[in-house]
C-alpha positions in Angstrom: -64.1 -35.1 12.7 -61.3 -37.2 13.6 -57.6 -36.0 13.0 -54.9 -38.9 11.8 -52.9 -40.0 14.5 -49.4 -38.2 15.0 -46.4 -40.5 15.1 -44.3 -40.6 18.4 -41.1 -38.1 17.9 -38.1 -38.9 19.6 -35.9 -35.6 21.0 -33.8 -35.4 17.9 -36.8 -35.1 15.9 -36.5 -31.9 13.7 -39.3 -31.4 10.8 -37.4 -28.2 9.9 -34.4 -30.2 9.3 -36.2 -32.9 7.4 -34.1 -34.5 4.2 -36.0 -34.4 1.0 -35.4 -36.9 -1.8 -33.7 -35.4 -4.9 -36.1 -34.9 -7.4 -35.7 -37.1 -10.6 -33.8 -35.8 -13.3 -36.0 -33.6 -16.1 -36.2 -35.2 -19.1 -34.2 -35.7 -21.7 -33.5 -32.2 -23.5 -35.3 -30.2 -20.9 -34.0 -29.5 -17.4 -34.6 -25.5 -17.4 -33.7 -24.6 -14.7 -30.1 -25.9 -14.8 -29.4 -24.8 -18.2 -31.0 -21.4 -17.5 -28.8 -20.9 -14.5 -25.7 -22.3 -16.3 -26.5 -19.9 -18.8 -27.1 -17.0 -16.9 -23.9 -17.5 -14.7 -21.9 -17.3 -18.0 -23.8 -14.5 -19.5 -23.4 -12.3 -16.8 -20.3 -10.4 -17.5 -22.4 -8.9 -20.4 -25.2 -7.1 -18.7 -24.4 -3.4 -17.7 -26.1 -0.5 -16.8 -26.0 2.2 -19.5 -27.6 5.0 -17.2 -25.5 4.0 -14.0 -22.2 6.3 -12.4 -20.9 2.7 -12.0 -22.5 0.8 -15.2 -20.8 -2.6 -14.7 -21.3 -3.9 -11.2 -24.8 -4.1 -9.9 -26.6 -5.5 -13.0 -24.3 -8.2 -13.2 -24.9 -9.1 -9.4 -28.3 -8.9 -9.7 -28.1 -11.5 -12.7 -25.9 -13.3 -10.6 -28.4 -13.4 -7.8 -31.3 -14.9 -10.0 -28.7 -17.5 -11.5 -28.0 -18.7 -7.7 -31.6 -18.7 -6.9 -32.9 -20.6 -10.0 -29.3 -23.1 -9.6 -31.3 -24.1 -6.2 -34.4 -24.9 -8.3 -32.2 -27.1 -10.2 -31.8 -31.1 -10.2 -28.3 -31.4 -8.2 -25.4 -32.8 -9.7 -23.1 -32.3 -6.8 -21.6 -30.7 -4.0 -19.0 -28.6 -2.8 -16.1 -30.8 -1.3 -16.1 -30.7 2.0 -12.5 -29.0 2.8 -13.5 -26.0 -0.3 -16.8 -25.5 1.9 -15.1 -25.2 5.0 -12.7 -22.8 4.0 -15.4 -20.7 2.3 -17.4 -20.8 5.7 -14.4 -19.8 8.0 -13.4 -17.2 5.6 -16.7 -15.7 5.7 -16.9 -15.7 9.6 -13.5 -14.0 9.7 -14.3 -11.4 7.0 -17.0 -10.2 9.1 -15.2 -9.9 12.4 -12.4 -8.1 10.4 -15.2 -6.0 9.3 -16.8 -5.1 12.5 -13.0 -4.4 14.2 -12.8 -2.1 11.2 -13.0 1.9 10.8 -16.5 2.0 9.3 -18.0 -1.5 10.7 -21.4 -1.0 9.0 -20.1 0.4 5.8 -17.4 -2.5 5.5 -20.1 -5.0 6.2 -22.2 -3.7 3.4 -19.1 -3.5 1.0 -18.5 0.0 -0.4 -19.5 1.5 -3.9 -18.4 0.9 -6.5 -17.6 -3.2 -6.3 -19.6 -3.4 -2.9 -17.8 -6.3 -2.0 -19.3 -7.0 1.8 -22.7 -8.6 2.2 -24.0 -7.5 -1.4 -21.5 -9.1 -3.2 -19.4 -11.6 -1.6 -22.3 -14.2 -0.5 -22.8 -14.4 -4.7 -19.3 -14.7 -5.0 -20.3 -17.7 -2.8 -23.3 -18.7 -4.6 -21.6 -19.2 -8.2 -19.6 -21.2 -6.5 -21.7 -23.6 -4.6 -24.1 -23.2 -7.9 -20.9 -24.4 -9.6 -20.7 -27.8 -7.9 -24.7 -28.3 -8.0 -25.3 -27.6 -11.7 -21.7 -29.2 -12.9 -20.9 -31.8 -10.5 -20.2 -35.4 -11.2 -24.1 -35.8 -12.0 -24.4 -33.1 -14.6 -25.9 -33.5 -17.8 -24.5 -32.9 -20.9 -27.1 -30.3 -21.8 -25.7 -28.4 -18.9 -22.3 -28.6 -20.0 -23.7 -27.3 -23.6 -25.5 -24.8 -22.1 -22.0 -23.8 -20.4 -20.0 -24.2 -24.3 -23.0 -22.2 -25.7 -23.0 -19.3 -23.5 -19.3 -19.0 -23.3 -19.1 -18.9 -26.9 -21.7 -15.8 -26.8 -19.9 -14.3 -24.1 -17.3 -14.2 -25.9 -18.8 -13.3 -29.6 -20.3 -10.2 -27.7 -18.1 -8.8 -25.7 -15.4 -9.1 -28.3 -17.4 -7.3 -30.9 -17.5 -4.0 -28.8 -13.8 -4.7 -28.0 -12.7 -4.7 -31.4 -14.6 -1.6 -32.5 -13.5 0.4 -29.5 -9.6 -1.3 -30.5 -10.2 1.0 -33.4 -10.8 4.2 -31.1 -14.3 4.6 -31.4 -16.1 4.1 -28.1 -19.4 2.8 -28.7 -20.2 2.6 -24.8 -19.2 6.1 -24.7 -15.9 7.3 -22.0 -12.2 8.5 -23.3 -10.2 6.3 -22.0 -7.3 4.5 -23.7 -8.1 0.9 -22.8 -12.1 1.0 -22.1 -12.4 -2.9 -21.5 -15.6 -3.6 -23.5 -18.4 -4.4 -21.8 -16.5 -5.6 -18.5 -15.6 -2.2 -17.3 -12.0 -2.0 -18.1 -9.4 -3.5 -20.1 -8.0 -5.8 -17.3 -11.3 -7.3 -16.6 -11.8 -7.8 -20.2 -8.3 -9.1 -20.7 -9.2 -11.8 -17.7 -12.7 -12.6 -19.1 -10.8 -13.8 -22.4 -8.8 -16.0 -20.7 -11.3 -18.0 -18.5 -13.4 -18.1 -22.0 -10.8 -19.1 -23.8 -9.7 -21.8 -21.4 -13.2 -23.4 -20.9 -13.9 -23.6 -25.4 -10.3 -24.7 -26.2 -10.5 -27.6 -23.9 -13.9 -28.3 -25.5 -12.7 -28.0 -29.3 -9.3 -29.8 -28.9 -11.9 -32.8 -27.8 -14.4 -32.8 -29.9 -14.6 -33.8 -33.8 -14.7 -30.8 -36.4 -18.0 -30.6 -37.7 -21.1 -28.6 -37.5 -21.1 -28.8 -34.0 -17.7 -26.9 -33.2 -18.7 -24.2 -35.3 -19.9 -21.8 -32.3 -17.0 -22.9 -30.0 -14.1 -22.4 -32.4 -15.8 -19.0 -33.4 -15.8 -18.1 -29.4 -12.6 -19.5 -29.1 -11.3 -16.9 -31.4 -13.7 -14.3 -30.3 -12.0 -15.0 -26.2 -8.5 -14.8 -28.0 -9.0 -11.5 -29.6 -10.4 -10.3 -26.0 -7.4 -11.1 -24.6 -5.6 -9.3 -27.0 -7.3 -6.0 -27.7 -7.1 -5.8 -23.8 -3.6 -5.6 -23.8 -3.2 -6.7 -20.3 -0.3 -8.6 -19.9 -1.5 -10.8 -16.8 -4.4 -12.0 -19.1 -2.1 -12.6 -21.9 -0.1 -14.6 -19.4 -3.1 -16.2 -18.3 -4.1 -17.6 -21.4 -0.9 -19.2 -22.6 -1.1 -20.8 -19.3 -4.4 -22.0 -20.0 -2.7 -23.3 -22.7 -0.3 -25.3 -21.2 -3.0 -26.3 -18.8 -5.1 -27.8 -21.9 -2.0 -29.3 -23.5 -0.7 -31.5 -20.1 -4.0 -33.0 -19.8 -3.8 -34.2 -23.4 0.0 -35.9 -23.3 -1.9 -39.6 -22.9 -5.0 -38.7 -24.8 -5.4 -40.7 -28.2 -4.9 -38.6 -31.2 -3.0 -36.0 -28.9 -0.5 -34.6 -32.0 -3.7 -33.0 -33.7 -5.0 -31.6 -30.4 -1.7 -30.7 -29.3 -1.2 -29.0 -32.8 -4.6 -27.2 -32.2 -3.3 -25.8 -28.4 -0.1 -25.0 -29.6 -1.5 -22.8 -32.3 -4.2 -21.4 -30.3 -1.4 -19.8 -27.9 0.8 -18.8 -31.0 -2.0 -16.9 -32.8 -2.7 -15.1 -29.7 1.1 -14.5 -29.0 1.5 -13.4 -32.3 -1.5 -11.4 -33.0 -0.3 -9.3 -29.3 2.5 -7.9 -31.4 1.1 -7.4 -34.3 -1.6 -5.1 -32.7 0.7 -1.7 -32.3 -1.0 -0.5 -28.8 -0.8 -4.6 -27.2 2.7 -5.0 -28.9 3.7 -1.6 -26.8 2.6 -2.5 -23.7 4.1 -6.3 -23.8 7.3 -5.3 -25.1 7.5 -2.1 -22.7 7.3 0.8 -25.4 4.3 2.2 -23.9 4.9 5.2 -21.2 2.0 4.4 -19.7 2.2 0.6 -19.2 6.0 1.0 -17.9 4.5 3.4 -15.5 1.5 0.9 -14.9 4.4 -1.5 -13.8 6.3 1.0 -11.5 3.4 2.4 -9.5 2.2 -1.3 -9.0 5.7 -2.1 -7.6 5.1 1.1 -5.2 1.5 0.4 -4.9 2.7 -3.1 -3.6 5.3 -2.3 -1.5 3.1 0.6 0.5 0.7 -2.1 0.9 3.2 -4.7 2.8 4.0 -1.8 4.9 0.3 -1.2 6.0 -0.6 -4.9 6.3 2.7 -5.3 8.3 0.4 -3.0 10.7 -3.2 -4.9 10.5 -1.4 -8.5 10.6 -4.4 -9.9 12.8 -7.5 -8.5 10.8 -6.1 -6.2 8.3 -8.2 -3.0 7.9 -11.5 -4.7 6.9 -13.3 -5.5 3.7 -13.7 -2.4 1.6 -11.2 -0.7 3.9 -8.7 -0.4 1.7 -9.5 3.2 0.4 -9.4 5.2 2.8 -6.6 3.4 5.0 -4.5 3.7 1.8 -3.9 7.3 1.6 -2.6 7.9 4.9 -0.4 5.0 4.8 0.9 5.9 1.4 4.8 6.2 0.9 6.4 9.9 0.0 7.6 8.0 -3.1 3.9 7.4 -4.1 2.8 10.6 -3.2 5.2 12.5 -5.0 4.9 9.8 -8.3 1.3 9.5 -8.5 -0.5 12.1 -5.9 -4.3 11.5 -5.1 -5.9 11.5 -8.4 -7.5 8.2 -8.9 -6.7 6.5 -5.3 -6.5 2.7 -5.3 -9.1 0.8 -3.9 -7.4 -2.3 -4.0 -3.9 -3.5 -3.9 -3.9 -4.9 -7.3 -3.0 -8.6 -6.1 -5.5 -11.2 -4.5 -3.5 -12.0 -1.9 -2.6 -8.6 -0.7 -6.6 -8.2 -1.2 -6.9 -10.7 1.1 -4.1 -9.8 3.4 -5.5 -5.9 3.7 -9.5 -7.3 4.0 -8.7 -9.7 6.7 -5.2 -9.8 7.9 -2.9 -13.1 7.7 -5.2 -15.5 8.7 -7.4 -14.8 5.2 -4.2 -14.7 2.9 -3.6 -18.5 5.0 -7.2 -19.4 4.1 -7.1 -18.0 0.3 -3.7 -20.0 0.1 -5.5 -23.0 1.7 -8.3 -22.7 -1.3 -5.6 -22.3 -4.2 -4.4 -25.7 -3.0 -7.5 -27.6 -2.6 -8.3 -26.6 -6.2 -5.3 -27.5 -7.1 -5.5 -31.0 -5.6 -9.3 -31.2 -7.0 -7.9 -30.5 -10.4 -5.2 -33.2 -9.9 -8.1 -35.8 -8.6 -9.7 -34.4 -12.4 -7.7 -36.5 -14.1 -9.3 -40.0 -13.2 -12.4 -38.4 -15.5 -10.5 -37.4 -18.5 -11.9 -39.4 -20.7 -15.5 -39.5 -19.2 -17.9 -37.4 -20.5 -16.9 -34.6 -18.1 -13.7 -34.7 -18.9 -13.7 -31.5 -21.2 -15.7 -29.5 -18.6 -13.3 -30.1 -16.0 -10.2 -29.6 -18.2 -11.6 -26.2 -19.1 -12.6 -25.7 -15.5 -8.8 -26.3 -14.6 -7.5 -24.3 -17.3 -9.8 -21.0 -16.6 -9.1 -21.3 -12.7 -5.0 -21.1 -13.6 -5.8 -18.1 -15.7 -8.0 -16.4 -12.9 -5.5 -17.0 -10.8 -2.7 -15.7 -12.9 -5.0 -12.4 -13.6 -5.8 -12.1 -10.2 -2.1 -12.1 -9.0 -1.9 -8.3 -10.8 -5.7 -7.7 -10.3 -8.7 -7.6 -7.9 -12.2 -9.6 -7.6 -15.0 -7.9 -9.8 -18.4 -8.5 -10.6 -17.1 -8.8 -14.2 -14.9 -11.6 -13.7 -15.3 -13.4 -10.4 -18.9 -15.2 -10.5 -17.7 -17.1 -14.0 -14.2 -17.9 -11.8 -16.2 -19.1 -8.7 -19.1 -20.8 -11.1 -16.0 -23.0 -12.5 -14.2 -23.9 -9.3 -17.3 -25.2 -7.9 -17.5 -27.7 -11.2 -14.2 -28.4 -10.3 -14.3 -29.0 -6.5 -17.1 -31.1 -6.5 -18.3 -34.4 -4.9 -21.2 -36.4 -5.8 -24.5 -35.1 -4.5 -26.1 -36.1 -1.2 -28.9 -38.8 -1.3 -31.1 -36.8 0.3 -30.9 -33.1 0.4 -32.2 -30.5 3.3 -35.7 -29.9 3.0 -35.1 -25.9 3.4 -31.9 -26.0 1.3 -34.1 -25.4 -2.2 -36.7 -23.5 -1.3 -34.6 -21.2 1.3 -31.5 -20.4 -1.1 -33.9 -19.2 -4.1 -36.0 -17.0 -1.8 -32.7 -15.2 -0.9 -31.3 -15.1 -4.1 -35.1 -14.1 -5.6 -35.4 -11.3 -3.1 -31.3 -10.2 -3.4 -31.9 -9.8 -6.9 -34.8 -7.9 -6.2 -32.7 -5.5 -4.1 -30.2 -5.2 -6.5 -32.4 -4.5 -9.8 -34.2 -1.5 -7.4 -30.7 -0.5 -6.4 -29.8 -0.3 -10.2 -32.6 2.4 -10.4 -30.9 4.2 -7.6 -27.3 4.2 -9.6 -29.1 6.1 -12.2 -30.4 8.6 -10.1 -26.8 9.0 -8.3 -25.6 9.1 -12.0 -28.2 11.9 -12.6 -27.6 13.7 -9.5 -24.0 14.0 -10.6 -24.8 15.4 -13.6 -27.0 18.0 -12.4 -24.7 18.9 -9.4 -21.9 19.6 -12.0 -24.3 22.0 -13.7 -25.1 23.9 -11.0 -28.8 22.6 -10.5 -28.4 22.1 -6.9 -31.9 21.9 -5.9 -32.7 19.1 -8.5 -29.6 17.2 -7.7 -30.7 16.8 -4.0 -33.8 15.8 -5.3 -31.9 12.7 -6.9 -29.2 11.8 -4.4 -32.3 11.6 -2.0 -34.0 9.3 -4.2 -31.4 6.9 -4.4 -30.9 6.8 -0.6 -34.8 5.7 -0.9 -33.9 3.5 -3.3 -30.4 2.2 -1.4 -31.0 2.7 2.3 -28.4 -0.1 3.1 -26.4 2.1 0.9 -23.4 4.1 3.2 -22.0 5.4 0.0 -24.7 7.5 -1.4 -23.8 10.5 0.9 -20.2 10.4 0.3 -21.1 10.5 -3.8 -23.5 13.2 -3.2 -20.8 15.2 -1.0 -18.2 14.3 -3.4 -20.9 15.6 -6.1 -21.4 18.8 -4.5 -17.4 19.3 -3.9 -16.8 21.1 -7.3 -19.3 24.2 -6.7 -18.0 24.1 -3.1 -14.7 24.7 -4.2 -15.5 27.6 -6.6 -17.3 29.0 -3.6 -21.0 28.7 -4.6 -22.7 28.5 -1.4 -25.8 26.1 -2.2 -23.4 23.9 -3.0 -21.5 24.1 0.0 -24.5 23.6 2.2 -25.6 20.7 0.6 -21.7 19.3 0.5 -22.0 20.1 4.6 -25.2 18.5 5.0 -24.7 15.5 3.1 -21.1 15.0 4.7 -23.0 14.9 7.9 -24.3 11.4 7.3 -21.4 10.4 5.0 -19.0 11.2 8.2 -21.4 9.1 10.1 -20.9 5.9 8.4 -17.2 6.4 6.6 -15.4 8.6 9.2 -12.0 7.8 7.4 -13.1 9.6 4.3 -10.2 12.3 3.9 -11.9 13.6 0.6 -15.5 14.0 2.2 -13.6 15.8 4.9 -11.5 17.9 2.8 -14.8 18.8 1.0 -16.5 19.3 4.6 -13.7 21.7 5.6 -14.3 23.7 2.2 -17.9 24.1 2.7 -17.4 25.5 6.5 -14.8 27.8 5.0 -17.6 29.0 2.1 -20.3 29.6 4.4 -17.9 31.7 6.3 -17.3 29.1 9.4 -13.4 29.3 8.6 -12.3 28.4 12.0 -14.3 25.3 11.9 -12.7 24.2 8.8 -9.6 25.0 9.4 -9.4 22.6 12.5 -11.2 20.1 10.6 -8.6 20.1 8.2 -5.6 20.4 9.9 -6.6 17.4 12.2 -6.8 15.2 9.0 -3.7 16.7 7.6 -2.0 15.7 10.9 -2.6 11.8 9.7 -2.2 12.6 6.2 0.2 15.1 6.2 1.3 14.4 2.3 -2.4 14.6 0.5 -1.9 17.2 -1.4 -5.8 17.7 -1.8 -6.1 18.3 2.2 -2.6 20.6 2.2 -4.5 22.9 -0.5 -7.7 23.1 1.4 -5.4 23.8 4.6 -3.8 26.7 2.8 -6.8 28.1 1.5 -8.6 28.3 4.5 -5.9 29.6 6.7 -5.1 32.7 3.8 -9.1 33.0 4.0 -9.3 33.4 7.5 -6.3 36.1 7.4 -3.6 33.8 8.5 -1.4 34.5 5.4 1.8 32.7 6.4 0.7 29.7 7.8 -1.5 29.4 4.4 1.7 30.1 2.6 3.6 27.2 4.1 0.6 24.9 3.4 0.9 25.7 -0.1 4.6 25.5 -0.2 4.3 22.2 1.1 1.7 21.2 -1.7 4.1 22.4 -4.4 6.7 20.0 -3.1 4.8 17.2 -2.7 2.9 17.9 -6.2 5.5 19.8 -8.3 3.6 19.6 -11.6 0.3 20.8 -9.7 -0.6 24.3 -11.3 -3.6 24.8 -8.9 -0.8 24.4 -6.2 1.3 27.0 -8.0 -1.6 29.5 -8.6 -2.6 29.9 -5.0 0.8 30.1 -3.8 1.4 32.7 -6.1 -1.7 34.7 -4.8 -1.0 34.2 -1.1 2.8 34.9 -1.7 1.8 38.1 -3.8 -0.6 39.7 -0.9 2.3 38.5 1.8 4.9 40.4 -0.6 7.0 37.6 -0.2 9.4 37.9 -3.3 11.0 34.7 -2.7 8.1 32.5 -3.4 6.9 34.6 -6.2 9.9 34.2 -7.9 9.7 30.2 -7.6 5.7 30.7 -8.7 7.1 32.7 -12.0 9.8 30.5 -12.7 7.6 27.4 -12.6 5.3 29.2 -14.9 7.9 30.2 -17.6 8.5 26.4 -17.2 5.1 25.2 -18.2 3.6 28.0 -20.2 0.3 25.8 -21.0 -0.7 25.7 -17.1 -1.0 29.6 -17.6 -4.8 30.4 -17.7 
């Protein structure tokens, strides 16, 4: 059988790079892949994992991955502007370099628990940006923009129901925090998503007749405002007001602008008034809430300490996901004395500082360049305000402004960043290519689908971690170990499974339980091999060595770590206890005295000092302990 002649091929012929014609649009009203991808990206903030230790990250990322895969199969309506694509690409390469230069290269490349902002999450943020341009670019269809509006309203309404219930003091999702954050994970993320949804829906409501079709966007707008108000987030409140201002600016030359401007002003007024009427939010806004005032002061200390730390790492920062372990030794005396080691931050709570610590000055410059490009794209969108895509562009610009405000005092997160990227992509888009490279759609679709599957399996691993933590706290050491082993099997790429396992057995080791100490010691081997800078893992390992009779090794380990982090009260307590157990009562006393100076309100430090001082017969320190206990009778147990 003869074969068809093969055409001659020149030296530049690359079959794998062959462009393909863009597929024709789906029949009117269908576009299932395009609408589905827009809807999934907008609804992703609602997904959570009730049985996980961290409930609000992995499931959202899994849905984002599925949405990006679906977007690749949709008819392209646009593509990212060259400048934005270039900045994002250069930033990705630089982040990889910074990760390799970090103290834990493998862990920082992957990303650390719970936000996983390395290879796990950051490509999905970029994918959402790419999908925004592809799905909602200049060639988008009304069915896609309607899918965005309907999904935004549904997201706002669903999250607001939970938020309003939580505002009454109930906790339908569990937990006992004062500001739980609905389905978003914390109150700041709740407020941020509310401000962005408000921007999108307000831009639609003010530019369409108020009829039956407006009912859902109006309801979603009200719900989005409720999310902002009940969050108690001052940054979110400011972001919502900035979004209103952006929408108002877009109406200055619009026909019938008086009514539209009245709607915008009314929205801003209602949000502001509701914030003053709700007691908890009013206290935060006006400074009557002690916790809110402490947050402001703590944030100022955090930023000052971060800037000082960044001064020592100007080129590559401390690498992505490196802040958590790097900040402790770099924290100031004021931070140690006023905030201590409870709930240490994993971010500087400012997106510019976050960029700086993740990738040095270069990444800060790239972040600012991206912001400038988005502002330029928003300014250029004025020409399309009267076009069908006008409300979408106004909403995207307003949401980007609101997102920038909230990120100025917050951090990127799976709850909010993908939606922000989707809208930014729509804003910074250009017409699609006449012909698209043949590998783009199947390649991105396959990668997205594969990563969604990996993340779904990772969710099962998160459930195993949560169960392991519970079992370890109950003293069921063998069963807990089985759960952590399963989690490591399901998440072999995750450097934090052994870190979390070590932390789970820490309480038992601190209490002197040998089985817990043995497991903590075993898991800490793997943990410190992957994350050598983990102070808490090192402390737990040292304590476990002491429980198992290897006190000299434990003392040497904790003293070495203490030299780099001399104001860490947990290390001081461990060093004091180990020294005393090893018979060196004087050194133990000195460490514990220092612990009471660093954390004068820590009852454990005073109790341990009292035990050691009594064994030494140190009347001076015993008098200090008795005086403190008399001044704090509630601390006696």
